C-alpha positions in Angstrom: 6.5 -6.3 -24.7 5.1 -4.9 -21.3 5.3 -7.3 -18.5 2.1 -7.4 -16.4 1.7 -8.8 -13.1 -1.2 -10.3 -10.9 -1.0 -8.1 -7.7 -2.6 -8.5 -4.4 -2.3 -5.4 -2.3 -2.4 -5.3 1.6 -5.5 -4.4 3.0 -3.7 -2.0 5.2 -1.7 -0.2 2.1 -2.2 3.6 2.1 -4.4 4.4 -1.0 -5.0 0.6 -1.6 -8.3 1.0 -4.0 -6.5 3.8 -5.7 -3.3 2.0 -6.4 -5.3 -1.2 -7.4 -7.3 0.9 -9.8 -4.1 2.5 -11.3 -2.4 -1.0 -11.6 -5.7 -2.3 -13.5 -5.4 0.8 -15.8 -1.7 -0.2 -16.6 -2.7 -3.7 -17.8 -2.1 -5.6 -14.5 -4.7 -7.7 -12.5 -4.6 -6.0 -9.2 -6.9 -6.5 -6.2 -6.9 -5.4 -2.7 -6.5 -8.5 -0.5 -8.0 -9.5 3.0 -4.7 -9.8 4.7 -1.7 -7.6 5.4 0.5 -9.1 2.8 1.5 -7.9 -0.7 1.7 -10.7 -3.5 3.2 -10.5 -6.9 2.2 -13.5 -9.1 1.3 -15.5 -5.9 4.6 -14.7 -4.3 4.5 -12.9 -1.0 6.7 -9.9 -1.1 8.2 -10.5 2.5 9.5 -13.7 1.4 10.6 -13.2 -2.2 13.4 -10.6 -3.0 12.3 -10.5 -6.8 8.5 -9.6 -5.8 9.4 -7.3 -3.3 11.5 -5.2 -5.9 8.7 -5.6 -8.5 6.3 -4.3 -5.8 8.6 -1.3 -5.0 8.9 -0.5 -8.6 5.4 -0.4 -9.0 4.7 1.7 -6.0 7.3 4.2 -7.1 5.7 4.5 -10.5 2.3 4.9 -9.0 3.9 7.5 -6.6 5.6 9.5 -9.4 2.7 9.8 -12.0 
């Protein structure tokens, strides 16, 4: 079973729209937010080590596709 996440991508992220589209194609629920924060399942990646690690893994997978 694959884990999926609700992802809010910071509005100032490079390729935010493309990253969001890619995440949605992978089965996640992704949107580009209106702030400069990234969130995984509602957890801000700047205050949650787990959310930060998940975002890093997702971004790496996107970049290495």
